[in-house]
Residue frames relative to the residue before (quaternion, step in Angstrom):
aa qw qx qy qz dx dy dz
M 1.0000 0.0000 0.0000 0.0000 0.00 0.00 0.00
K 0.6116 0.5692 -0.3529 0.4212 3.58 1.05 -0.79
R 0.6444 0.5303 -0.3305 0.4408 3.58 0.99 -0.81
I 0.6384 0.5149 -0.3278 0.4689 3.59 1.08 -0.70
L 0.7275 0.4479 -0.2381 0.4620 3.57 1.02 -0.84
L 0.4304 0.7331 -0.4529 0.2688 3.61 1.26 -0.14
V 0.2118 -0.7435 0.6219 0.1245 3.52 -0.91 0.94
L 0.1129 -0.8655 0.4880 0.0007 3.53 -0.13 1.33
L 0.0862 -0.7383 0.6670 0.0516 3.54 -0.96 0.97
V 0.1713 -0.8566 0.4840 0.0515 3.57 -0.27 1.27
L 0.8645 -0.2683 0.1564 0.3951 3.57 -0.52 1.31
L 0.5503 0.6076 -0.4192 0.3902 3.60 1.09 0.55
G 0.2821 -0.7986 0.4943 0.1959 3.59 1.17 -0.43
L 0.1941 0.7959 -0.5512 0.1582 3.57 0.88 0.82
Q 0.3147 -0.7369 0.5683 0.1870 3.54 -1.00 0.82
T 0.1515 0.8361 -0.4983 0.1724 3.54 0.20 1.32
Q 0.5327 -0.5652 0.5050 0.3765 3.50 -1.34 0.11
A 0.5921 -0.6037 0.4076 0.3449 3.56 -1.24 0.44
Q 0.5183 0.6618 -0.4186 0.3438 3.59 1.21 -0.29
T 0.1003 -0.7952 0.5976 0.0209 3.56 -1.03 0.87
L 0.6653 -0.4810 0.3750 0.4305 3.56 -1.31 0.06
C 0.6459 0.5242 -0.3254 0.4496 3.60 1.22 -0.27
D 0.4350 0.6948 -0.4746 0.3207 3.61 1.23 -0.02
V 0.6904 -0.5677 0.2730 0.3558 3.49 -1.13 0.82
N 0.7430 0.4022 -0.2357 0.4803 3.62 1.03 -0.65
M 0.5292 0.6600 -0.4000 0.3526 3.59 1.25 0.02
T 0.7977 0.1733 -0.0784 0.5723 3.60 0.73 -1.06
Y 0.0979 -0.7741 0.6141 0.1185 3.56 -1.27 0.25
T 0.2886 -0.7777 0.5486 0.1047 3.53 -1.15 0.78
T 0.0376 -0.7701 0.6366 0.0158 3.55 -1.06 0.84
G 0.5760 0.6099 -0.4329 0.3299 3.55 -1.28 0.27
S 0.6158 -0.5587 0.4307 0.3508 3.51 -1.40 -0.09
Q 0.6789 -0.4466 0.3573 0.4604 3.56 -1.28 -0.07
M 0.6679 0.5049 -0.2993 0.4576 3.60 1.08 -0.66
Q 0.8071 0.0424 0.0246 0.5883 3.60 0.94 -0.90
L 0.0549 0.8165 -0.5675 0.0914 3.57 -0.69 1.07
E 0.2273 -0.7450 0.6116 0.1391 3.54 -1.33 0.41
I 0.1589 -0.7585 0.6252 0.0930 3.55 -1.07 0.83
A 0.2388 -0.7695 0.5799 0.1207 3.58 -0.69 1.11
I 0.1033 -0.8050 0.5842 0.0021 3.57 -0.71 1.14
P 0.2351 -0.8253 0.5007 0.1140 3.63 -0.52 1.12
V 0.3657 -0.6114 0.6146 0.3387 3.48 -1.43 -0.25
T 0.2708 -0.7828 0.5376 0.1578 3.59 -0.73 1.01
G 0.0764 0.7759 -0.6250 0.0401 3.52 -1.37 0.08
N 0.6270 0.5576 -0.4004 0.3682 3.54 -1.15 -0.69
S 0.8493 -0.0723 0.0639 0.5190 3.62 -0.58 -1.11
L 0.6682 0.4609 -0.2951 0.5039 3.60 1.27 -0.22
P 0.5848 -0.5161 0.4592 0.4253 3.59 -1.23 0.31
T 0.5406 -0.6315 0.4417 0.3374 3.59 -1.05 0.71
M 0.0017 -0.7862 0.6159 -0.0508 3.56 -0.71 1.16
A 0.0216 -0.8135 0.5791 -0.0493 3.58 -0.62 1.18
P 0.3870 -0.7561 0.4751 0.2298 3.63 -0.62 1.07
L 0.2819 -0.7477 0.5810 0.1547 3.56 -1.13 0.77
Y 0.7677 -0.2050 0.1264 0.5938 3.59 0.89 -0.93
A 0.2123 -0.7557 0.6081 0.1184 3.54 -1.31 0.41
V 0.0283 -0.7814 0.6233 -0.0019 3.55 -1.11 0.76
T 0.1478 -0.7978 0.5823 0.0500 3.59 -0.99 0.87
Y 0.1605 -0.7844 0.5979 0.0387 3.53 -1.04 0.96
G 0.1415 -0.7306 0.6582 0.1144 3.51 -1.31 0.58
N 0.8243 -0.1186 0.0260 0.5530 3.56 -0.44 1.23
G 0.7429 -0.4131 0.2117 0.4822 3.57 1.02 0.86
N 0.6252 0.5196 -0.3406 0.4724 3.61 1.26 -0.18
M 0.4060 -0.7243 0.5002 0.2457 3.58 -0.74 1.04
L 0.2044 -0.8061 0.5503 0.0750 3.55 -0.78 1.10
A 0.8027 -0.0853 0.0947 0.5826 3.61 1.04 -0.72
E 0.0059 -0.7632 0.6452 0.0337 3.54 -1.30 0.47
D 0.0489 -0.7940 0.6058 -0.0105 3.54 -1.09 0.80
S 0.3381 -0.6992 0.5900 0.2207 3.56 -1.16 0.68
C 0.2407 -0.7930 0.5484 0.1113 3.56 -0.96 0.92
F 0.2481 -0.8193 0.4911 0.1614 3.61 1.26 -0.33
S 0.6608 -0.5609 0.2917 0.4045 3.59 0.96 0.98
G 0.6509 0.4637 -0.3422 0.4942 3.58 1.12 0.63
P 0.6669 -0.4515 0.3655 0.4666 3.61 -1.23 0.12
C 0.0500 0.8155 -0.5739 0.0551 3.57 -0.92 0.83
T 0.3488 -0.6988 0.5835 0.2226 3.52 -1.38 0.29
H 0.2191 -0.7773 0.5843 0.0802 3.54 -0.79 1.11
M 0.1559 -0.8144 0.5575 0.0393 3.58 -0.47 1.27
I 0.0536 -0.8066 0.5886 -0.0052 3.59 -0.84 1.02
Y 0.1733 -0.7238 0.6583 0.1128 3.53 -1.06 0.90
N 0.2808 -0.8090 0.5022 0.1201 3.55 -0.35 1.30
Y 0.1395 0.8203 -0.5347 0.1475 3.55 0.42 1.27
N 0.0969 -0.7724 0.6273 0.0226 3.55 -0.83 1.08
P 0.5071 -0.6889 0.4163 0.3081 3.65 -0.66 1.02
N 0.6666 0.5080 -0.3258 0.4375 3.62 1.09 -0.49
G 0.6317 -0.5815 0.3187 0.4016 3.58 1.28 0.19
T 0.6596 0.4493 -0.3192 0.5110 3.61 1.25 -0.08
Y 0.4925 -0.6277 0.5012 0.3350 3.56 -1.32 -0.20
Y 0.5004 -0.6126 0.5082 0.3406 3.56 -1.15 0.59
D 0.2826 -0.7684 0.5456 0.1791 3.58 -0.97 0.80
T 0.7424 0.2415 -0.1937 0.5942 3.59 1.31 -0.02
L 0.0631 -0.8038 0.5914 -0.0124 3.57 -0.81 1.06
T 0.2245 -0.7508 0.6076 0.1293 3.56 -1.18 0.69
T 0.0800 -0.7939 0.6027 0.0098 3.57 -0.79 1.07
C 0.1143 -0.7821 0.6112 0.0413 3.58 -0.93 0.97
I 0.1476 -0.7911 0.5922 0.0400 3.56 -0.93 0.99
S 0.1902 -0.7338 0.6423 0.1129 3.54 -0.94 0.97
Y 0.0931 0.8146 -0.5607 0.1152 3.59 -0.80 0.97
T 0.4161 -0.6584 0.5554 0.2915 3.54 -1.30 0.33
L 0.1461 -0.7638 0.6236 0.0799 3.53 -1.18 0.69
T 0.1306 -0.7835 0.6059 0.0448 3.56 -0.86 1.04
D 0.2688 -0.7849 0.5343 0.1617 3.60 -0.59 1.11
T 0.7375 -0.4432 0.2862 0.4216 3.56 -1.33 0.07
M 0.6595 0.4890 -0.3056 0.4822 3.60 1.24 -0.35
G 0.5720 -0.6260 0.3580 0.3909 3.58 1.33 -0.04
Y 0.4914 0.6494 -0.4436 0.3741 3.60 1.25 0.13
I 0.2349 -0.7927 0.5564 0.0831 3.56 -0.99 0.93
D 0.0015 0.7714 -0.6363 -0.0063 3.56 -1.05 0.81
T 0.3410 -0.7131 0.5708 0.2222 3.57 -1.24 0.42
L 0.0552 -0.8213 0.5659 -0.0457 3.55 -0.63 1.19
M 0.1790 -0.7484 0.6194 0.1558 3.54 -1.36 0.09
C 0.0120 0.7717 -0.6359 -0.0034 3.56 -1.10 0.73
C 0.1935 -0.7841 0.5826 0.0910 3.58 -1.21 0.52
F 0.0195 -0.7805 0.6241 0.0307 3.56 -1.21 0.49
E 0.3422 -0.7292 0.5592 0.1961 3.56 -1.28 0.47
Q 0.1072 -0.7628 0.6338 0.0701 3.52 -1.24 0.64
Y 0.1505 -0.7789 0.6016 0.0930 3.56 -1.13 0.63
W 0.4481 -0.6707 0.5245 0.2724 3.56 -1.18 0.65
D 0.2101 -0.8251 0.5169 0.0890 3.59 -0.49 1.20
G 0.6932 -0.4481 0.2648 0.4986 3.57 1.30 0.24
S 0.8069 0.1532 -0.0869 0.5639 3.58 1.18 -0.48
S 0.8057 0.0122 0.0105 0.5922 3.60 1.15 -0.47
W 0.5237 -0.6114 0.4887 0.3364 3.55 -1.35 0.17
A 0.0604 -0.7970 0.6008 -0.0157 3.57 -0.89 1.02
K 0.4561 -0.6863 0.4949 0.2757 3.57 -1.00 0.82
L 0.5067 -0.6537 0.4734 0.3031 3.55 -0.99 0.88
S 0.6187 0.5706 -0.3525 0.4090 3.58 1.06 -0.71
M 0.5501 0.6130 -0.4004 0.4015 3.60 1.20 -0.35
Q 0.6424 0.5355 -0.3259 0.4409 3.57 1.19 -0.44
Q 0.5929 0.5798 -0.3687 0.4201 3.59 1.24 -0.22
A 0.3573 -0.7571 0.5131 0.1892 3.57 -0.74 1.08
N 0.8090 0.1620 -0.0478 0.5630 3.59 1.04 -0.77
P 0.5370 -0.5876 0.4770 0.3726 3.59 -1.17 0.44
L 0.6165 -0.5658 0.3954 0.3787 3.56 -1.24 0.41
V 0.8158 0.0464 0.0243 0.5759 3.58 1.03 -0.74
N 0.3143 -0.6858 0.6195 0.2170 3.53 -1.21 0.65
C 0.3469 -0.7879 0.4650 0.2065 3.60 -0.19 1.26
D 0.6272 0.5541 -0.3431 0.4264 3.58 1.06 -0.66
S 0.6397 0.5356 -0.3337 0.4389 3.61 1.19 -0.36
L 0.5712 0.5762 -0.3866 0.4385 3.61 1.29 -0.10
T 0.0127 -0.7843 0.6202 -0.0067 3.58 -0.99 0.86
T 0.3365 -0.7273 0.5567 0.2188 3.58 -1.30 0.09
Q 0.1889 -0.7549 0.6171 0.1169 3.55 -1.32 0.46
H 0.2481 -0.7559 0.5903 0.1363 3.58 -0.89 0.99
Y 0.2092 -0.7710 0.5900 0.1172 3.55 -1.17 0.63
P 0.4959 -0.7012 0.4348 0.2709 3.60 -0.97 0.90
V 0.3222 0.7060 -0.5631 0.2842 3.56 0.07 1.34
T 0.6394 -0.4734 0.4112 0.4450 3.55 -1.30 0.07
G 0.7591 0.2438 -0.2204 0.5619 3.57 -0.81 0.96
I 0.5716 -0.5527 0.4514 0.4049 3.57 -1.07 -0.80
S 0.0258 0.7362 -0.6763 -0.0012 3.55 -1.04 0.85
I 0.0617 0.8169 -0.5615 0.1166 3.56 -0.54 1.19
T 0.1642 -0.7952 0.5818 0.0460 3.56 -0.95 0.95
L 0.4357 -0.6560 0.5479 0.2823 3.55 -1.10 0.74
D 0.2151 -0.7930 0.5622 0.0935 3.56 -0.62 1.15
T 0.0487 -0.8163 0.5754 -0.0150 3.59 -0.50 1.22
S 0.3375 0.7795 -0.4805 0.2184 3.60 1.26 0.22
N 0.7656 0.2818 -0.1677 0.5535 3.59 1.14 -0.61
A 0.3906 0.7467 -0.4627 0.2753 3.58 1.29 0.21
I 0.3216 -0.7220 0.5855 0.1801 3.51 -1.19 0.73
F 0.0422 0.8054 -0.5833 0.0966 3.56 -0.20 1.35
T 0.0561 -0.7615 0.6412 0.0769 3.56 -1.26 0.48
S 0.8678 -0.0459 0.0195 0.4943 3.57 -0.93 0.98
V 0.2842 0.7825 -0.5005 0.2378 3.59 0.74 1.07
D 0.3067 -0.7430 0.5703 0.1693 3.57 -0.95 0.97
S 0.7964 -0.1384 0.1398 0.5718 3.59 0.85 -0.96
V 0.2215 -0.7465 0.6149 0.1244 3.55 -1.34 0.41
E 0.0705 -0.7815 0.6194 0.0264 3.58 -0.95 0.92
V 0.1311 -0.8033 0.5801 0.0307 3.57 -1.04 0.84
L 0.0904 -0.7497 0.6536 0.0503 3.57 -1.08 0.88
W 0.1578 -0.7796 0.6034 0.0561 3.57 -0.81 1.11
T 0.0420 -0.7701 0.6353 0.0400 3.56 -1.17 0.65
A 0.0148 -0.7875 0.6158 -0.0207 3.57 -0.87 1.01
C 0.0296 -0.8097 0.5852 -0.0316 3.58 -0.74 1.07
N 0.1570 -0.7125 0.6702 0.1362 3.52 -1.10 0.80
T 0.7527 -0.4130 0.2463 0.4497 3.62 -1.16 -0.24
S 0.7505 0.3876 -0.2215 0.4873 3.61 1.23 -0.15
T 0.8267 0.1109 -0.0009 0.5515 3.62 1.02 -0.72
C 0.2432 -0.7265 0.6198 0.1703 3.54 -1.29 0.57
Y 0.1204 -0.7743 0.6196 0.0449 3.56 -1.05 0.86
S 0.1483 -0.7845 0.5948 0.0942 3.57 -1.20 0.54
A 0.0449 -0.7751 0.6301 0.0148 3.54 -1.25 0.52
Y 0.2695 -0.7621 0.5727 0.1361 3.55 -1.17 0.70
G 0.6548 0.5182 -0.3877 0.3905 3.56 -1.22 0.57
M 0.7072 -0.4650 0.3240 0.4228 3.56 -1.30 0.20
T 0.7604 0.2399 -0.1512 0.5842 3.59 1.17 -0.57
G 0.1407 -0.7758 0.6105 0.0746 3.55 -0.94 0.92
Y 0.0853 -0.8016 0.5917 0.0111 3.56 -0.82 1.02
F 0.0446 -0.8043 0.5914 -0.0364 3.57 -0.77 1.11
P 0.1112 -0.8372 0.5330 0.0514 3.63 0.19 1.22
W 0.6091 0.5803 -0.3491 0.4127 3.61 1.22 -0.39
I 0.5712 0.5794 -0.3842 0.4364 3.60 1.25 -0.27
S 0.3103 -0.7513 0.5582 0.1667 3.56 -0.89 0.99
L 0.5630 -0.6087 0.4400 0.3448 3.57 -1.13 0.62
S 0.6458 0.5063 -0.3232 0.4713 3.58 1.24 -0.27
D 0.5228 0.6576 -0.4013 0.3651 3.60 1.28 -0.15
T 0.2915 -0.6417 0.6627 0.2530 3.48 -1.40 0.34
V 0.1300 -0.8521 0.5064 -0.0239 3.54 -0.56 1.22
K 0.2266 -0.7015 0.6564 0.1603 3.52 -1.17 0.76
L 0.0377 -0.8228 0.5654 -0.0432 3.59 -0.39 1.26
C 0.0006 -0.8099 0.5838 -0.0577 3.58 -0.75 1.12
Y 0.0551 -0.7623 0.6371 0.0996 3.54 -1.25 0.43
D 0.1507 -0.7408 0.6495 0.0818 3.52 -1.24 0.72
V 0.1141 -0.8082 0.5777 0.0064 3.57 -0.71 1.13
W 0.1156 -0.7650 0.6307 0.0601 3.58 -1.00 0.94
V 0.1168 -0.7857 0.6069 0.0276 3.56 -0.79 1.10
Y 0.1453 -0.8242 0.5469 0.0235 3.57 -0.66 1.18
N 0.1274 0.7325 -0.6680 0.0310 3.50 -1.27 0.62
S 0.8147 -0.0833 -0.0006 0.5739 3.57 -0.56 1.23
N 0.7821 -0.2842 0.2219 0.5083 3.64 -0.68 -1.05
T 0.5669 0.5839 -0.3773 0.4420 3.57 1.26 0.42
V 0.0267 -0.7838 0.6205 0.0045 3.56 -1.06 0.77
E 0.0572 -0.7708 0.6340 0.0261 3.56 -1.09 0.81
T 0.2543 -0.7869 0.5510 0.1120 3.55 -1.14 0.68
C 0.1018 -0.7368 0.6628 0.0868 3.52 -1.33 0.53
N 0.0613 -0.8090 0.5843 -0.0154 3.59 -0.95 0.88
Q 0.0739 0.7907 -0.6046 0.0619 3.56 -1.05 0.77
C 0.0386 -0.7784 0.6262 0.0191 3.60 -1.06 0.76
D 0.0009 0.7818 -0.6234 0.0114 3.55 -1.12 0.76
S 0.3070 -0.6908 0.6166 0.2199 3.54 -1.24 0.55
I 0.0142 -0.8327 0.5501 -0.0611 3.57 -0.62 1.16
I 0.1157 -0.7496 0.6467 0.0811 3.54 -1.34 0.46
H 0.4322 -0.6672 0.5340 0.2879 3.58 -1.24 0.39
D 0.2722 -0.8075 0.5096 0.1194 3.58 -0.68 1.15
G 0.6768 -0.4597 0.2873 0.4980 3.57 1.31 0.20
N 0.7567 0.2852 -0.1666 0.5642 3.53 1.29 -0.44
S 0.7950 -0.0957 0.1137 0.5881 3.57 0.97 -0.86
W 0.5742 -0.5528 0.4667 0.3834 3.55 -1.35 0.14
V 0.0280 -0.8060 0.5901 -0.0376 3.57 -0.81 1.06
L 0.5933 -0.5705 0.4338 0.3665 3.56 -1.25 0.46
M 0.4466 -0.6527 0.5383 0.2912 3.54 -1.13 0.72
S 0.2649 -0.7731 0.5585 0.1422 3.56 -1.11 0.69
I 0.6601 0.5149 -0.2960 0.4600 3.59 1.31 0.06
G 0.6737 -0.4927 0.2970 0.4639 3.59 1.20 0.44
N 0.7171 -0.4518 0.3185 0.4247 3.53 -1.32 -0.04
P 0.4911 -0.6668 0.4673 0.3094 3.62 -0.97 0.76
T 0.5611 -0.6258 0.4344 0.3237 3.55 -1.11 0.73
G 0.8067 0.3395 -0.2344 0.4230 3.55 -1.06 0.79
I 0.6384 0.5654 -0.3541 0.3838 3.61 0.99 -0.66
E 0.6460 0.5259 -0.3457 0.4321 3.60 0.91 -0.81
E 0.6507 0.5091 -0.3224 0.4620 3.60 0.96 -0.83
L 0.6241 0.5325 -0.3382 0.4611 3.57 1.02 -0.74
M 0.6768 0.4963 -0.3047 0.4503 3.58 0.88 -0.90
K 0.6326 0.5327 -0.3381 0.4493 3.60 1.11 -0.58
N 0.7864 0.3671 -0.1700 0.4669 3.58 0.97 -0.86
E 0.4786 0.6899 -0.4368 0.3228 3.59 1.25 -0.28
G 0.8377 0.2562 -0.1755 0.4494 3.59 -0.97 0.85
L 0.4927 0.6448 -0.4567 0.3645 3.62 1.17 0.22
N 0.3228 0.7781 -0.4668 0.2692 3.57 0.49 1.22
N 0.4791 -0.7058 0.4052 0.3288 3.60 1.32 0.26
V 0.4796 0.6319 -0.4573 0.4020 3.60 1.21 0.46
T 0.3262 -0.7516 0.5449 0.1783 3.59 -1.01 0.85
Y 0.0895 -0.7883 0.6087 0.0052 3.55 -0.99 0.99
D 0.4116 -0.6443 0.5611 0.3171 3.56 -1.27 0.36
L 0.7195 -0.4699 0.2939 0.4185 3.59 -1.30 0.09
M 0.6343 0.4962 -0.3337 0.4899 3.58 1.27 -0.09
G 0.5734 -0.6277 0.3606 0.3837 3.57 1.30 0.12
R 0.5072 0.6508 -0.4210 0.3768 3.60 1.26 0.26
K 0.4744 -0.6712 0.4909 0.2890 3.57 -0.96 0.87
V 0.0454 -0.7999 0.5984 -0.0065 3.60 -0.90 0.94
T 0.2166 -0.7707 0.5861 0.1250 3.55 -1.24 0.58
N 0.7207 0.3525 -0.2251 0.5529 3.60 1.14 -0.61
L 0.1769 -0.8224 0.5372 0.0617 3.57 -0.42 1.25
T 0.2671 -0.7759 0.5616 0.1061 3.55 -1.06 0.89
K 0.5362 -0.6309 0.4623 0.3174 3.57 -0.99 0.85
G 0.8234 0.2545 -0.2010 0.4657 3.55 -1.03 0.88
V 0.6244 0.5210 -0.3373 0.4743 3.60 1.29 0.02
M 0.3914 -0.7237 0.5212 0.2267 3.57 -1.00 0.86
Y 0.0597 -0.7881 0.6126 0.0051 3.59 -1.01 0.92
I 0.3287 -0.7137 0.5838 0.2043 3.54 -1.39 0.16
R 0.1147 0.7644 -0.6302 0.0737 3.57 -0.98 0.88
N 0.8430 -0.0136 -0.0369 0.5364 3.59 -0.81 1.04
Q 0.6820 -0.5158 0.2587 0.4493 3.55 0.99 1.02
K 0.6232 0.4939 -0.3517 0.4939 3.61 1.23 0.36
K 0.3045 -0.7364 0.5707 0.1981 3.55 -1.01 0.79
F 0.0350 0.7869 -0.6155 0.0266 3.55 -1.16 0.60
I 0.2550 -0.7441 0.6013 0.1402 3.56 -1.31 0.44
I 0.3702 -0.6864 0.5778 0.2407 3.56 -1.03 0.83
L 0.1509 -0.8281 0.5369 0.0566 3.60 -0.44 1.21
K 0.8021 0.1771 -0.0897 0.5632 3.62 1.03 -0.59
């Protein structure tokens, strides 16, 4: 289930807010327990632009409906059919959408949420949560004096609530190549101390069927003693590299391994886009 709920930011290092199209105030649901509609918007104004691509809803792991949104506002219609003759009282909906940050970079993401039938209407389970799983501002990083870059996510002062697990994806780009690493510590021995580097981390925090994300990017240089933040803005060329890296039509799994035989219900990555084989 965790793999289905994964909110994936693929090697672009977008500096975004944690809010998604699955947040409690983004979508709304109308209808009965037997037949319901979920209205999915396009955001903007004070939020990063988020445009839905498709939506799919499951009942106890069984797909009930899917709709294409084509990057516009759409209505997702679900017929809550259970083979045993009853209706599911809890449904999981996943939305694939594009996100455009303030610099104009676009990524394709996915988020999921659960709803339960309270006897008269559908209510999101996330509405019952008093606090977010993580305060992203409480996350920091620590660099270590080695060749290249070794950096660890520092959670010693992090504000967590009800957390099952934490996953981290690191991305480091110089002017010619992007590298990635997984885990609490990312090590990039291929980075030279003379490089100007765009360093990003994406953090996924899990609890039960809920996932939240934190994202951060910095441009750094080595001052002869340690890696420090640049004070003159982003280095030329790195952002364009991060946008185009990996557009080779090769399919990878979520661990970055090249695959040729695809399995139904498993999430893959191709050309920096994630997708799931549904049929």
